[in-house]
C-alpha positions in Angstrom: 15.3 42.5 25.7 12.8 45.4 26.3 9.0 45.0 26.4 8.8 46.8 23.0 11.1 44.4 21.3 9.2 41.4 22.9 5.9 42.8 21.5 7.4 43.3 18.1 8.7 39.7 18.1 5.3 38.4 19.1 3.5 40.4 16.5 6.0 39.8 13.7 4.7 39.0 10.2 6.1 35.4 10.5 4.4 34.7 13.7 1.1 36.1 12.8 1.2 34.3 9.4 1.6 31.0 11.2 -1.1 31.8 13.8 -3.6 32.5 11.0 -3.1 29.2 9.3 -4.8 25.9 10.2 -2.8 22.9 11.3 -3.4 21.3 7.8 -2.0 24.3 6.1 1.0 24.3 8.4 1.5 20.6 7.7 1.3 21.2 3.9 3.9 24.0 4.3 6.2 21.8 6.0 5.8 19.0 3.6 6.5 21.2 0.6 9.8 22.1 2.2 10.8 18.5 2.3 12.4 17.9 -1.0 12.7 14.1 -0.4 9.0 14.0 0.4 7.9 15.9 -2.7 10.0 13.7 -4.9 8.7 10.6 -3.4 5.1 11.9 -3.8 5.7 12.5 -7.6 7.1 9.0 -8.1 4.1 7.4 -6.2 1.7 9.6 -8.3 3.5 8.5 -11.4 2.9 4.8 -10.5 -0.7 5.2 -9.8 -1.3 7.1 -13.0 0.5 4.4 -14.9 -1.7 1.9 -13.2 -4.9 3.7 -13.9 -3.9 4.4 -17.5 -2.5 0.9 -18.2 -5.2 -0.1 -20.8 -4.8 3.3 -22.6 -1.0 3.0 -22.7 -1.1 -0.5 -23.8 -3.6 0.4 -26.6 -1.4 3.3 -27.8 1.6 1.0 -27.6 -0.2 -1.6 -29.8 0.2 -4.7 -27.7 -1.4 -6.6 -24.8 0.0 -8.8 -22.0 -1.7 -12.1 -23.1 -0.7 -12.5 -26.7 2.3 -14.9 -27.2 4.1 -12.9 -29.7 7.2 -15.1 -29.6 5.2 -18.2 -30.6 3.1 -16.4 -33.2 5.9 -14.6 -35.0 8.8 -16.7 -36.3 12.3 -15.4 -35.5 11.6 -13.8 -32.1 12.6 -16.9 -30.0 15.5 -19.2 -30.5 15.5 -22.9 -30.2 16.2 -22.7 -26.6 13.0 -20.6 -26.0 14.9 -17.4 -25.3 14.7 -14.2 -27.4 17.0 -14.2 -30.3 18.0 -10.5 -29.8 20.2 -9.6 -26.9 19.1 -8.1 -23.6 15.9 -10.1 -23.5 14.8 -9.1 -27.0 14.6 -5.3 -26.3 14.1 -3.2 -29.5 11.9 -0.6 -30.9 9.0 -3.0 -31.2 9.3 -4.6 -27.7 10.5 -1.9 -25.3 11.2 -4.2 -22.4 11.8 -7.4 -24.4 9.7 -10.5 -24.5 9.2 -13.4 -22.1 11.1 -16.6 -22.7 9.2 -19.7 -23.9 5.9 -17.8 -24.5 7.2 -14.6 -25.9 4.7 -12.2 -24.2 5.4 -8.6 -24.3 7.0 -7.6 -20.9 6.1 -3.9 -21.1 2.4 -4.4 -21.2 2.7 -7.3 -18.7 4.5 -5.0 -16.3 1.9 -2.3 -16.9 -1.0 -4.5 -16.0 1.0 -6.1 -13.3 1.4 -2.8 -11.6 -2.2 -2.0 -12.1 -3.4 -5.3 -10.5 -1.0 -5.2 -7.6 -1.8 -1.5 -6.7 -5.5 -1.9 -7.0 -5.5 -5.0 -4.8 -3.2 -3.5 -2.2 -5.0 -0.2 -2.2 -8.3 -2.1 -1.5 -6.6 -4.1 1.3 -5.2 -0.8 2.9 -8.5 0.9 2.9 -10.3 -2.0 4.5 -7.5 -2.4 7.1 -7.8 1.2 8.0 -11.6 1.1 8.3 -11.7 -2.1 10.4 -8.7 -0.9 12.5 -10.1 2.5 13.2 -13.5 1.1 14.0 -12.3 -1.6 16.4 -9.5 0.5 17.9 -11.8 3.5 18.6 -14.6 1.3 20.0 -12.2 -0.5 22.3 -10.6 2.6 23.6 -13.8 4.5 24.1 -16.2 1.8 25.5 -13.4 0.2 27.7 -14.2 -2.5 30.3 -14.9 -5.9 29.1 -15.1 -4.9 25.5 -11.7 -3.4 25.7 -10.2 -6.5 27.4 -11.7 -8.9 24.8 -10.6 -6.8 21.8 -7.1 -6.4 23.4 -6.7 -10.2 23.6 -7.8 -10.7 20.0 -5.3 -8.1 19.0 -2.6 -9.9 21.0 -3.4 -13.2 19.3 -3.4 -11.7 15.8 -0.1 -9.9 16.3 1.4 -13.3 17.7 0.6 -15.1 14.5 3.4 -15.6 12.0 1.3 -14.1 9.3 3.5 -14.8 6.3 3.6 -18.6 7.2 0.0 -18.5 7.8 -0.9 -16.9 4.5 1.1 -19.6 2.7 -0.5 -22.4 4.6 -4.1 -21.1 4.9 -4.8 -19.5 1.4 -4.9 -22.9 -0.4 -7.3 -24.2 2.4 -9.6 -21.3 1.9 -9.7 -21.6 -1.9 -10.3 -25.3 -1.5 -13.6 -24.5 0.3 -14.9 -22.9 -2.9 -13.2 -24.7 -5.7 -12.2 -28.3 -6.0 -8.6 -29.2 -6.5 -9.3 -30.5 -10.0 -10.7 -27.1 -11.1 -9.0 -23.9 -12.0 -9.4 -21.2 -9.4 -11.0 -18.1 -10.7 -8.8 -14.9 -10.5 -11.7 -13.0 -8.7 -11.8 -15.7 -6.0 -8.1 -15.6 -5.5 -8.3 -11.7 -5.2 -11.2 -11.9 -2.8 -9.3 -14.5 -0.7 -6.1 -12.3 -0.6 -8.1 -9.1 0.3 -9.9 -11.0 3.1 -6.9 -12.7 4.6 -4.6 -9.7 4.5 -7.5 -7.5 5.9 -8.2 -10.0 8.8 -4.5 -10.1 9.9 -3.6 -6.6 9.0 -5.9 -4.4 11.1 -4.5 -5.3 14.6 -1.6 -2.9 14.7 -3.5 0.2 13.8 -6.3 -0.8 16.2 -3.8 -1.0 19.0 -2.4 2.3 18.2 -5.7 4.1 18.0 -6.9 2.3 21.3 -4.1 3.9 23.1 -4.8 7.3 21.5 -8.5 7.1 22.4 -7.7 6.1 25.9 -5.7 9.3 26.5 -8.2 11.5 24.5 -11.3 10.3 26.4 -10.2 11.9 29.6 -9.5 15.3 28.1 -11.6 18.3 29.0 -13.4 18.7 25.6 -14.7 15.2 25.7 -15.9 15.5 29.3 -17.5 18.8 28.3 -19.3 17.0 25.4 -20.5 14.3 27.7 -21.9 16.9 30.3 -23.8 18.6 27.5 -25.6 15.2 26.8 -23.8 14.3 23.5 -24.3 10.8 22.3 -21.3 8.4 22.1 -21.6 8.5 18.3 -21.4 12.3 18.2 -18.4 12.3 20.6 -16.5 9.8 18.5 -17.1 11.6 15.2 -17.0 15.1 16.3 -14.5 15.0 19.2 -12.3 11.9 18.8 -11.8 11.2 15.1 -10.7 14.7 14.2 -7.8 14.3 16.6 -6.9 10.9 15.2 -6.4 11.7 11.5 -2.6 12.2 11.9 -1.9 8.6 13.1 -4.5 7.1 10.8 -2.9 8.9 7.7 0.5 7.9 8.8 -0.4 4.3 9.3 -2.1 4.2 5.9 0.9 5.5 4.1 3.2 3.1 5.8 0.8 0.2 5.4 0.3 0.2 1.6 3.9 -0.6 0.7 3.9 -3.4 3.1 0.9 -4.9 1.5 2.6 -4.5 -2.0 5.5 -6.6 -0.9 3.4 -9.1 0.9 1.1 -9.6 -2.1 4.0 -10.0 -4.4 5.6 -12.4 -2.1 2.5 -14.6 -2.0 2.3 -14.5 -5.7 6.0 -15.4 -6.0 5.4 -18.4 -3.7 2.4 -19.6 -5.8 -0.4 -18.9 -3.4 -1.4 -15.5 -4.7 -2.3 -14.3 -8.1 -1.2 -16.8 -10.7 0.1 -16.8 -14.3 -1.2 -15.7 -16.8 -2.8 -12.9 -14.7 -0.3 -9.9 -14.8 1.1 -9.3 -11.3 4.5 -7.9 -9.9 5.0 -11.2 -8.0 4.2 -13.3 -11.0 6.7 -11.4 -13.1 9.4 -11.8 -10.4 8.6 -15.5 -10.0 8.8 -16.2 -13.8 12.1 -14.1 -14.0 13.6 -16.0 -11.1 13.6 -19.1 -13.1 15.8 -17.7 -16.0 17.7 -14.8 -14.4 20.9 -16.8 -14.5 20.6 -16.9 -18.4 19.5 -13.3 -18.8 18.9 -10.9 -15.8 16.9 -8.6 -18.0 13.7 -10.3 -17.3 14.1 -9.8 -13.5 15.5 -6.1 -13.9 12.3 -4.3 -14.9 9.8 -5.8 -12.3 12.4 -5.8 -9.6 13.7 -2.3 -10.1 10.2 -0.9 -10.4 8.9 -2.5 -7.2 12.0 -1.3 -5.2 11.5 2.2 -6.5 7.7 2.2 -5.6 8.2 0.8 -2.1 11.2 3.0 -1.3 9.3 6.1 -2.6 6.2 5.2 -0.6 8.1 4.6 2.6 9.9 8.0 2.2 6.6 9.6 1.5 5.2 8.1 4.7 8.2 9.4 6.8 7.8 12.9 5.2 4.0 12.8 5.9 4.7 11.8 9.5 7.3 14.6 9.9 4.9 17.2 8.4 1.9 16.2 10.5 3.9 15.7 13.7 7.0 18.0 13.8 8.0 16.6 17.2 9.0 13.2 15.6 11.2 14.8 12.9 14.4 13.0 12.5 
């Protein structure tokens, strides 16, 4: 290859176009080319739009998730408590059918269940990321005894069988605020869930970021900032964090679906959100009692959760591939 051809290849429009784009623009271009990621993103956005617009959709639909339509309207439920019409009572009036025994509308119950689950899990994910980033960056940058102490705390938290601990410890925490004879307020259950899942969820992202900071703090640009007299806070926010957005974003996109399944599992086991508050786990728990007689009641919450979790996991993989092409499968 001659020098002239080499020069042309270096200054070709494609190469010059890539050089003029920021890393974020290049990542966005790679993501748009990933058809699986784009479809997954559309599905995830759809679920969040449905969650945010649940009251509006229910108002247009003309029903709510709390009214016992089967008990109030004769002819909807049979003597055995199941809907008279086949397939869970699905018809033009009740799009997803009605619940056995009580006869609540399953469509609006699912709408509000998605809303409550996603709001809770989004709050948990944000807190987990904030706490994990703060502790991980602090441990990696400060080092010394602080790093050793935080490292041991992370090891202890990661060693806990978290699912079993949630099941055993949630009632204990709630009993500190409400006596067993009283009904536990929903807000207290939500606060307890968010607190426990945050406390036991930040360790993995903190460990990852600690390792990243340990590598970054020895780089030339960090040493140059120290020499110029920059404060630790300025070094962290101006030099370190801009280089950590990729792992932070990837961990957040992979963490949220895990929180959705965890929260739903706790509700299913009876230590999370409880009936009559709509929730994905509550719906699956109620449907599990009657699925042998009619699987329709398990179909809608189960399929919707599988679709959401699968789409979000695929989205997380696509985001990782777009931000860090070296890890592309």
